[in-house]
PAZAPA-4460 file (N, C-alpha, C; in steps of 0.05 Angstrom, whole numbers, plus 32768, in hexadecimal, padded with zeros to 4 digits):
% residues 243
    n_x    n_y    n_z   ca_x   ca_y   ca_z    c_x    c_y    c_z   seq   type   mol
   7A41   76AA   8007   7A52   76B2   7FF1   7A6E   76A5   7FF3     1      M     A
   7A7C   76A4   7FDD   7A96   7696   7FDC   7AAA   76A4   7FEE     2      A     A
   7AB4   7694   8001   7AC8   769F   8014   7AE3   76A4   8008     3      S     A
   7AED   76BC   800B   7B07   76C3   8000   7B1D   76B3   800F     4      V     A
   7B18   76AC   8028   7B2B   769C   8038   7B2D   7680   802C     5      N     A
   7B16   7674   8026   7B16   7659   801B   7B23   7658   8000     6      V     A
   7B1D   766B   7FEF   7B28   766C   7FD4   7B46   7671   7FD5     7      V     A
   7B4F   7683   7FE5   7B6C   7689   7FE7   7B7B   7671   7FF1     8      Y     A
   7B72   7665   8007   7B80   764E   8013   7B81   7636   8000     9      N     A
   7B6A   7632   7FF2   7B6A   761C   7FDF   7B7D   7620   7FC8    10      A     A
   7B7E   7638   7FBE   7B90   763F   7FA8   7BAD   763C   7FB1    11      L     A
   7BB3   7646   7FC9   7BCE   7645   7FD4   7BD7   7628   7FD9    12      K     A
   7BC5   7619   7FE5   7BCC   75FD   7FEB   7BD0   75EC   7FD2    13      D     A
   7BBE   75F0   7FBE   7BC0   75E0   7FA6   7BD9   75E8   7F96    14      L     A
   7BE0   7602   7F96   7BF8   760B   7F88   7C11   7600   7F96    15      A     A
   7C12   7601   7FB0   7C2A   75F8   7FBF   7C2C   75D9   7FBF    16      N     A
   7C16   75CB   7FBE   7C16   75AE   7FBF   7C26   75A2   7FA8    17      K     A
   7C23   75AD   7F90   7C31   75A3   7F79   7C47   75B5   7F70    18      D     A
   7C51   75C6   7F82   7C67   75D8   7F7D   7C62   75E9   7F63    19      E     A
   7C4B   75F5   7F62   7C44   7605   7F4B   7C46   7623   7F50    20      R     A
   7C53   762A   7F65   7C57   7646   7F6B   7C49   764D   7F85    21      G     A
   7C53   7663   7F92   7C47   766C   7FAB   7C35   7684   7FA6    22      F     A
   7C1C   7682   7FB0   7C09   7697   7FAC   7C08   76A9   7FC5    23      V     A
   7C0F   76C2   7FC2   7C0F   76D5   7FD8   7BF4   76E3   7FD9    24      T     A
   7BEC   76EE   7FF0   7BD3   76FE   7FF1   7BD2   7715   7FDE    25      P     A
   7BE9   7722   7FDA   7BEA   7739   7FC8   7BE3   7730   7FAB    26      A     A
   7BEF   771A   7FA3   7BEA   7710   7F88   7BCD   7707   7F85    27      V     A
   7BC3   76F9   7F99   7BA7   76F0   7F99   7B94   7707   7F97    28      F     A
   7B98   771C   7FA7   7B87   7733   7FA8   7B87   7743   7F8E    29      N     A
   7B9D   7742   7F80   7B9F   7751   7F67   7B8F   7745   7F51    30      S     A
   7B89   772B   7F53   7B7A   771C   7F3F   7B5D   7716   7F47    31      F     A
   7B57   7718   7F61   7B3D   770E   7F6B   7B25   771B   7F5D    32      A     A
   7B24   7735   7F5B   7B0D   7742   7F4F   7B09   773C   7F32    33      S     A
   7B20   773A   7F24   7B1F   7734   7F07   7B15   7717   7F03    34      V     A
   7B1E   7705   7F13   7B15   76E9   7F11   7AF7   76E7   7F16    35      A     A
   7AEE   76F5   7F2A   7AD1   76F5   7F30   7AC1   7701   7F18    36      Q     A
   7ACB   7716   7F0D   7ABE   7723   7EF6   7ABD   7710   7EDE    37      A     A
   7AD3   7701   7ED9   7AD4   76EE   7EC3   7ABF   76D8   7EC6    38      N     A
   7ABC   76CE   7EDF   7AA9   76B9   7EE4   7A8C   76C4   7EE2    39      I     A
   7A88   76DC   7EEC   7A6E   76E9   7EEA   7A66   76EB   7ECD    40      F     A
   7A78   76F4   7EBC   7A71   76F7   7E9F   7A6C   76DC   7E92    41      N     A
   7A7A   76C7   7E9B   7A76   76AD   7E90   7A5A   76A2   7E96    42      S     A
   7A4E   76AB   7EAB   7A33   76A2   7EB2   7A1F   76A8   7E9C    43      I     A
   7A23   76BF   7E90   7A11   76C8   7E7A   7A14   76B5   7E62    44      F     A
   7A2C   76AC   7E5C   7A31   769A   7E46   7A24   767F   7E4D    45      Q     A
   7A27   7676   7E66   7A1A   765D   7E6E   79FB   765F   7E6D    46      E     A
   79F1   7677   7E72   79D4   767B   7E72   79C9   7677   7E56    47      L     A
   79D8   7681   7E42   79CF   767D   7E26   79CD   765F   7E1F    48      V     A
   79E1   7650   7E27   79E1   7633   7E22   79CA   7626   7E31    49      V     A
   79C6   762D   7E4A   79B1   7621   7E5B   7995   7627   7E4F    50      A     A
   7991   763F   7E45   7977   7647   7E39   7973   7636   7E1F    51      K     A
   7988   7631   7E10   7985   7620   7DF8   797E   7604   7E00    52      N     A
   7989   75FA   7E15   7983   75DF   7E1F   7966   75DE   7E28    53      L     A
   795C   75F3   7E35   7940   75F4   7E3E   792D   75F4   7E26    54      R     A
   7934   7603   7E11   7924   7604   7DF9   7922   75E9   7DEB    55      V     A
   7939   75DA   7DEC   793A   75C0   7DE0   792F   75AA   7DF2    56      R     A
   7926   75B1   7E0A   791A   759E   7E1C   792E   758C   7E2A    57      G     A
   7948   7595   7E2B   795D   7584   7E37   7962   758C   7E54    58      I     A
   795E   75A5   7E5B   7963   75AE   7E76   7950   75A0   7E8A    59      D     A
   795A   7597   7EA0   7949   758A   7EB4   7939   75A0   7EC3    60      V     A
   7925   7597   7ED2   7913   75AA   7EDE   7919   75AE   7EFC    61      Q     A
   790C   75C2   7F07   790E   75C8   7F24   792A   75CE   7F2D    62      R     A
   7931   75C3   7F45   794A   75CB   7F52   7963   75C2   7F43    63      H     A
   7961   75AF   7F31   7978   75A5   7F22   797C   75B4   7F08    64      L     A
   796A   75C6   7F01   796C   75D5   7EE8   7985   75E7   7EE8    65      S     A
   7995   75E4   7ED3   79AC   75F6   7ECF   79A3   7613   7ECB    66      K     A
   798E   7616   7EBB   7984   7631   7EB6   797B   763F   7ED0    67      L     A
   796C   7630   7EE0   7963   763B   7EFA   797A   7643   7F0C    68      K     A
   798F   7632   7F0D   79A6   7637   7F1D   79B4   7651   7F15    69      Q     A
   79B8   7654   7EFA   79C6   766C   7EF0   79B6   7685   7EF5    70      L     A
   799C   7683   7EF2   798A   769A   7EF6   798B   76A2   7F14    71      E     A
   798C   768E   7F26   798E   7694   7F42   79A8   76A1   7F49    72      E     A
   79BE   7697   7F3C   79D8   76A3   7F41   79D9   76C0   7F38    73      D     A
   79CD   76C6   7F22   79CE   76E2   7F17   79BB   76F4   7F28    74      L     A
   79A7   76E8   7F34   7994   76F9   7F43   79A2   7708   7F5A    75      S     A
   79B8   76FD   7F63   79C8   770A   7F78   79D1   7726   7F6F    76      V     A
   79D5   7729   7F55   79E1   7742   7F4B   79CC   7754   7F3E    77      F     A
   79B2   774D   7F40   799D   775D   7F34   7996   7775   7F45    78      S     A
   7995   778D   7F39   798E   77A5   7F46   797B   77B6   7F35    79      K     A
   796F   77CA   7F42   795F   77DD   7F33   7965   77F9   7F3C    80      S     A
   7962   780C   7F2A   7969   7828   7F31   7957   783B   7F21    81      S     A
   794D   784F   7F2E   793E   7864   7F20   7951   787A   7F17    82      V     A
   7953   787F   7EFE   7965   7893   7EF3   7957   78AC   7EE9    83      L     A
   7963   78C3   7EED   7958   78DC   7EE4   7968   78E7   7ECD    84      S     A
   795A   78F3   7EBB   7967   78FF   7EA3   7978   7917   7EAB    85      Q     A
   798F   7919   7EA0   79A1   7930   7EA4   79AF   7937   7E8A    86      A     A
   79AC   794F   7E80   79B8   7957   7E66   79AF   7945   7E50    87      S     A
   7996   793C   7E51   798B   792C   7E3C   7991   790E   7E3C    88      G     A
   79A0   7905   7E50   79A7   78E9   7E51   79A4   78DF   7E6E    89      V     A
   79A5   78C4   7E71   79A4   78B8   7E8B   79BF   78AA   7E90    90      F     A
   79CC   78B1   7EA6   79E6   78A5   7EAC   79E3   7889   7EB6    91      A     A
   79F4   7877   7EAC   79F3   785B   7EB5   79FE   7859   7ED2    92      K     A
   79F4   7847   7EE2   79FF   7843   7EFD   7A1D   7839   7EFA    93      P     A
   7A2D   7841   7F0D   7A49   783A   7F0C   7A4E   781C   7F0E    94      D     A
   7A3C   780E   7F1B   7A40   77F1   7F1E   7A31   77E0   7F09    95      D     A
   7A27   77ED   7EF4   7A18   77DE   7EE0   7A2A   77CB   7ED0    96      L     A
   7A20   77B2   7ECE   7A2E   779E   7EBE   7A1E   7798   7EA4    97      A     A
   7A04   7791   7EA8   79F3   778B   7E91   79D6   7795   7E96    98      R     A
   79CA   77A1   7E82   79AF   77AB   7E85   799B   7793   7E82    99      V     A
   7988   7792   7E94   7972   777E   7E92   795A   778A   7E84   100      I     A
   7951   77A1   7E8D   7939   77AE   7E81   7938   77CB   7E89   101      S     A
   7929   77DA   7E79   7923   77F6   7E7E   7905   77FB   7E7C   102      L     A
   78FC   780D   7E8D   78E0   7815   7E8B   78DD   7831   7E96   103      K     A
   78C7   783E   7E8F   78C3   7859   7E9A   78BD   7857   7EB8   104      T     A
   78C3   786C   7EC6   78BF   786C   7EE3   78A2   7875   7EE8   105      S     A
   7890   7862   7EEC   7874   7868   7EF0   786D   7865   7F0E   106      G     A
   7854   785F   7F12   784A   785B   7F2D   7835   7845   7F2D   107      S     A
   782B   783D   7F44   7816   7829   7F46   77FB   7835   7F4A   108      Y     A
   77E9   782F   7F38   77CD   7839   7F39   77BB   7821   7F3A   109      V     A
   77AB   781E   7F50   779A   7807   7F53   77A9   77ED   7F50   110      F     A
   77C1   77EC   7F5C   77D2   77D4   7F5C   77DD   77CD   7F41   111      N     A
   77DD   77E0   7F2E   77E9   77DB   7F14   77FD   77F1   7F0E   112      E     A
   7814   77E8   7F03   7829   77FB   7EFE   7824   780A   7EE4   113      S     A
   782A   7824   7EE5   7828   7835   7ECD   7842   7836   7EBD   114      T     A
   7856   7828   7EC6   7870   7828   7EB8   786D   781A   7E9C   115      S     A
   787C   7825   7E89   787B   781A   7E6E   7896   780F   7E66   116      I     A
   7898   77F7   7E5C   78B2   77EC   7E53   78BE   77FD   7E3D   117      P     A
   78D8   77FF   7E3E   78E7   780F   7E2A   78F7   77FC   7E19   118      I     A
   78F3   77FC   7DFF   7902   77EC   7DEC   791F   77F6   7DEC   119      D     A
   7932   77E4   7DEC   794E   77EB   7DED   795B   77E7   7DD2   120      I     A
   796A   77FC   7DC9   7978   77FB   7DAF   7996   77FF   7DB5   121      I     A
   79A6   77EE   7DA8   79C3   77F0   7DAC   79D1   77F9   7D92   122      Y     A
   79C3   77F8   7D7C   79CE   77FF   7D62   79C5   781C   7D5B   123      D     A
   79D9   782D   7D57   79D3   7849   7D51   79C5   784D   7D37   124      E     A
   79CB   783D   7D23   79BD   783F   7D09   79A0   7837   7D0C   125      E     A
   799A   7823   7D1C   797E   781B   7D21   7970   7831   7D2F   126      K     A
   797D   783F   7D42   7971   7855   7D50   7969   786B   7D3D   127      L     A
   797B   7872   7D2B   7976   7887   7D17   795E   7880   7D06   128      E     A
   795C   7866   7CFF   7945   785D   7CEE   792B   7860   7CFE   129      Y     A
   792B   7859   7D17   7913   785A   7D28   790B   7878   7D2B   130      V     A
   791E   7889   7D30   7917   78A5   7D34   790E   78B3   7D1B   131      L     A
   7917   78AA   7D04   790E   78B6   7CEA   78F3   78AB   7CE1   132      R     A
   78ED   7893   7CE9   78D5   7885   7CE0   78BB   7893   7CEA   133      S     A
   78A8   7896   7CD9   788E   78A1   7CE2   787D   788B   7CEF   134      T     A
   7884   7872   7CEA   7874   785C   7CF5   787E   7853   7D11   135      L     A
   7898   7857   7D16   78A3   784D   7D2F   78AF   7863   7D41   136      S     A
   78A6   787C   7D3C   78B0   7892   7D4C   78AA   788D   7D6A   137      T     A
   78BD   788F   7D7B   78B8   788A   7D98   78A4   789E   7DA4   138      P     A
   7894   7894   7DB5   7881   78A5   7DC4   7883   789D   7DE1   139      T     A
   7875   78AC   7DF2   7876   78A6   7E0F   7869   788B   7E15   140      E     A
   7858   7881   7E03   784C   7867   7E07   785C   7851   7DF9   141      S     A
   786E   7858   7DE7   7880   7845   7DD9   789C   7850   7DD8   142      T     A
   78A9   7854   7DEF   78C4   785F   7DF0   78DA   784C   7DE8   143      P     A
   78F1   7857   7DE0   7908   7847   7DDA   7920   7853   7DE8   144      V     A
   7934   7842   7DED   794D   784C   7DFA   7965   7843   7DE9   145      A     A
   7978   7855   7DE7   7991   784E   7DDA   79A7   784C   7DEF   146      F     A
   79B5   7835   7DEF   79CA   7831   7E03   79E5   7833   7DF7   147      L     A
   79F5   7845   7E02   7A11   7848   7DFB   7A20   784C   7E15   148      S     A
   7A30   7861   7E17   7A3D   7866   7E31   7A2A   7872   7E45   149      D     A
   7A13   787B   7E3B   79FD   7885   7E4C   79E3   7879   7E40   150      S     A
   79CC   7882   7E4B   79B2   7878   7E41   79A2   7890   7E37   151      I     A
   799A   788F   7E1E   7989   78A3   7E12   796D   7897   7E0E   152      E     A
   7959   78A6   7E17   793D   789C   7E14   792E   78AF   7E03   153      V     A
   791F   78A4   7DF0   790E   78B3   7DDE   78F1   78AA   7DE2   154      F     A
   78DE   78BE   7DE4   78E2   78DB   7DE2   78F0   78E6   7DFA   155      P     A
   78FD   78FC   7DF7   790D   7908   7E0D   78FB   7914   7E23   156      T     A
   78E1   7914   7E1F   78CF   791E   7E34   78CE   790B   7E4C   157      S     A
   78D8   78F3   7E49   78DA   78E0   7E5F   78F2   78E7   7E70   158      I     A
   78ED   78EF   7E89   7902   78F9   7E9A   790D   78E5   7EAF   159      K     A
   78FD   78D0   7EB4   7906   78BC   7EC7   7901   78A0   7EBC   160      K     A
   7914   788F   7EC1   7911   7873   7EB8   791A   7860   7ECF   161      I     A
   7910   7847   7ECD   7919   7833   7EE1   7929   781E   7ED2   162      K     A
   7942   781B   7EDB   7955   7808   7ECF   7958   77F0   7EE1   163      L     A
   7954   77D8   7ED6   795B   77C0   7EE4   7973   77B4   7ED7   164      R     A
   7987   77AD   7EE7   79A0   77A4   7EDB   79AF   7791   7EED   165      Y     A
   79C3   7784   7EE2   79D6   7774   7EF1   79EE   7785   7EF8   166      Y     A
   79F5   7787   7F11   7A0B   7797   7F19   7A25   7788   7F18   167      K     A
   7A3B   7796   7F18   7A55   7789   7F18   7A59   777B   7F33   168      Q     A
   7A65   7763   7F33   7A6A   7755   7F4C   7A7E   7764   7F5D   169      P     A
   7A79   7765   7F77   7A8C   7773   7F89   7A92   7760   7FA0   170      E     A
   7A8C   7768   7FB9   7A94   7757   7FCF   7A7F   7755   7FE5   171      G     A
   7A85   7743   7FF8   7A73   773F   800F   7A85   773F   8028   172      V     A
   7A7B   774B   803D   7A8A   774C   8056   7A88   7730   8064   173      S     A
   7A9F   7724   806A   7A9E   7709   8077   7A92   770A   8093   174      P     A
   7A93   7721   80A0   7A8A   7723   80BC   7A6C   7729   80BE   175      T     A
   7A62   7739   80AB   7A46   7741   80AD   7A34   7735   8097   176      T     A
   7A41   772B   8081   7A31   7720   806B   7A25   7735   8059   177      G     A
   7A2A   774E   805F   7A1F   7764   804E   7A30   7769   8036   178      S     A
   7A23   7772   8020   7A32   7778   8008   7A40   7792   800B   179      R     A
   7A59   7793   8000   7A69   77AB   8001   7A74   77B2   7FE5   180      V     A
   7A76   77CB   7FE0   7A80   77D4   7FC5   7A9F   77D3   7FC5   181      A     A
   7AAA   77BC   7FCB   7AC7   77B8   7FCD   7ACE   779D   7FC0   182      V     A
   7AE4   779C   7FB2   7AED   7784   7FA5   7AF5   776E   7FB9   183      A     A
   7AF2   7755   7FB2   7AFA   773F   7FC4   7B17   7742   7FCD   184      P     A
   7B1D   773C   7FE6   7B38   7740   7FF0   7B3E   772E   8007   185      R     A
   7B55   7721   8007   7B5E   7710   801D   7B70   7721   802E   186      F     A
   7B69   7724   8048   7B7A   7733   805A   7B83   7721   8071   187      S     A
   7B99   7728   807D   7BA4   7716   8092   7BB5   7727   80A5   188      Y     A
   7BBA   771B   80BC   7BCE   7725   80CF   7BE4   7710   80D1   189      T     A
   7BFB   7719   80DA   7C12   7706   80DD   7C14   76FF   80FA   190      V     A
   7C12   76E5   8100   7C15   76DB   811B   7C2A   76C5   811B   191      V     A
   7C3F   76C9   812B   7C55   76B5   812C   7C60   76AF   8110   192      A     A
   7C61   76C4   80FF   7C6D   76C1   80E5   7C5A   76B4   80D0   193      G     A
   7C41   76B0   80D8   7C2E   76A3   80C6   7C16   76B5   80C0   194      K     A
   7C0B   76B2   80A8   7BF3   76C1   80A0   7BDB   76B6   80AF   195      E     A
   7BCC   76C8   80BC   7BB3   76C0   80C9   7B9D   76D1   80BD   196      V     A
   7B8A   76C3   80B2   7B73   76D1   80A4   7B65   76E5   80B6   197      Y     A
   7B60   76FD   80AB   7B52   7712   80BA   7B37   7717   80AC   198      S     A
   7B22   770C   80B8   7B08   770F   80AC   7AFE   772C   80AB   199      A     A
   7B06   773B   80C0   7AFC   7757   80C2   7B06   7769   80AC   200      S     A
   7B1D   7762   80A1   7B29   7773   808C   7B27   7766   8070   201      N     A
   7B1B   774E   806F   7B19   7740   8055   7AFE   7746   8048   202      S     A
   7AFC   773F   802F   7AE3   7743   8020   7ADE   7729   8010   203      V     A
   7AC8   771C   8014   7AC1   7703   8005   7AB8   7709   7FE9   204      D     A
   7AB8   76F5   7FD8   7AAE   76F7   7FBD   7A8F   76FA   7FBF   205      F     A
   7A83   7706   7FAB   7A66   7709   7FAB   7A59   76F1   7F9C   206      E     A
   7A68   76E1   7F8F   7A5E   76C9   7F82   7A56   76B4   7F97   207      L     A
   7A41   76A4   7F92   7A39   768F   7FA5   7A4F   767B   7FAA   208      P     A
   7A4C   766C   7FC0   7A60   7658   7FC9   7A67   7644   7FB3   209      D     A
   7A54   763B   7FA3   7A5A   7626   7F90   7A6C   762F   7F79   210      H     A
   7A74   7648   7F79   7A87   7652   7F65   7AA4   7651   7F6F   211      Y     A
   7AA8   7646   7F87   7AC3   7645   7F93   7AD6   7636   7F80   212      I     A
   7ACF   761D   7F76   7AE1   760F   7F64   7AE8   7620   7F4B   213      P     A
   7AD4   762E   7F40   7ADA   763E   7F28   7AEC   7655   7F2F   214      K     A
   7AE8   7661   7F46   7AF9   7677   7F4F   7B16   766E   7F52   215      L     A
   7B19   7656   7F5E   7B34   764B   7F61   7B41   7646   7F46   216      I     A
   7B32   763A   7F34   7B3D   7634   7F19   7B44   764E   7F0A   217      M     A
   7B32   7661   7F0B   7B36   767A   7EFC   7B4E   768A   7F07   218      E     A
   7B50   768B   7F22   7B67   7699   7F2E   7B81   768A   7F27   219      L     A
   7B80   7670   7F28   7B98   7660   7F21   7BA0   7666   7F04   220      G     A
   7B8D   7667   7EF2   7B93   766D   7ED6   7B9F   7688   7ED3   221      R     A
   7B94   769C   7EE1   7B9D   76B7   7EDE   7BB9   76BB   7EEA   222      M     A
   7BBE   76AE   7F00   7BD8   76B0   7F0D   7BED   76A0   7EFF   223      I     A
   7BE5   768C   7EEF   7BF7   767B   7EE0   7BFC   7661   7EED   224      G     A
   7BEA   7658   7EFD   7BEC   763E   7F0A   7BDB   762A   7EFB   225      I     A
   7BE6   7615   7EF2   7BD7   7601   7EE2   7BCA   75EC   7EF4   226      N     A
   7BB3   75F4   7EFF   7BA4   75E2   7F11   7B94   75CE   7F01   227      L     A
   7B90   75B6   7F0C   7B80   75A2   7F00   7B64   75A3   7F0B   228      R     A
   7B50   759F   7EFB   7B34   759F   7F04   7B2F   758C   7F1B   229      D     A
   7B3A   7573   7F18   7B35   755F   7F2C   7B42   7566   7F46   230      E     A
   7B59   7574   7F46   7B66   757B   7F5E   7B55   7590   7F6D   231      A     A
   7B4A   75A3   7F5E   7B3A   75B8   7F6A   7B20   75AC   7F76   232      V     A
   7B13   759A   7F67   7AFB   758E   7F71   7B00   757D   7F89   233      M     A
   7B16   756E   7F8A   7B1D   755D   7FA0   7B22   756E   7FB9   234      A     A
   7B2F   7584   7FB5   7B35   7597   7FCC   7B1B   75A2   7FD7   235      Y     A
   7B09   75AA   7FC5   7AF0   75B5   7FCD   7ADF   75A1   7FDD   236      G     A
   7ADF   7588   7FD3   7AD0   7573   7FE1   7ADC   756E   7FFD   237      A     A
   7AF6   756E   7FFF   7B03   756A   8019   7AFD   7580   802D   238      A     A
   7AFD   7599   8023   7AF7   75B0   8034   7AD9   75AF   803D   239      Q     A
   7AC8   75A7   802B   7AAB   75A5   8032   7AA7   758F   8047   240      Q     A
   7AB5   7579   8044   7AB2   7563   8058   7ABC   756C   8073   241      A     A
   7AD1   757C   8074   7ADC   7586   808D   7AC8   7599   809A   242      Q     A
   7ABA   75A9   8088   7AA7   75BD   8093   7A8E   75B0   809E   243      G     A
***
């Protein structure tokens, strides 16, 4: 995952190199999670473009495919959760970013799942039409769900559902590599008057390594540093060569 140490030092060095302002750890940390969220959301926009290219036969195949790369990047954030009905609704997970699919919570019988896909409705007027219609009335074999601040499933006799979703990006421990429900953070100790990176107290970004240039650019934009694309890419190449 993208190292918070690499991103912070790159941003600081590039800003100081051209006298564009000094980036402190406190300032960096205050923008880190928002920058990551912005890039995470932009992946979905890129995904739409990549799918259009695939439909038009323009996207390349296999490992060079832009669509494949984006889908792999998003797979890091894919989760599933079994939800139980409470007071007639299903509460959304706290870390939910975007819903992928809903289905009833079934079981496996003779290696086949008894779960049934649930159609998702976002428009309240459409929901009212479906519930009033004698032809499309939801049943346990053809359920529908209405998504708002919670999840309502019809018919209400369905008490458990399985939600697959993309979670909000959070952080990764630099020392263990495990995911943590904490925002990215650069931590340090002071030795001889200088900042020394502290991996044990820092939290890396959850985005993959190849998003480091985008994180640098996005953080620079948010902090107000006018970084050039070529400067960021050159810095990244130099760091990679050193590694």
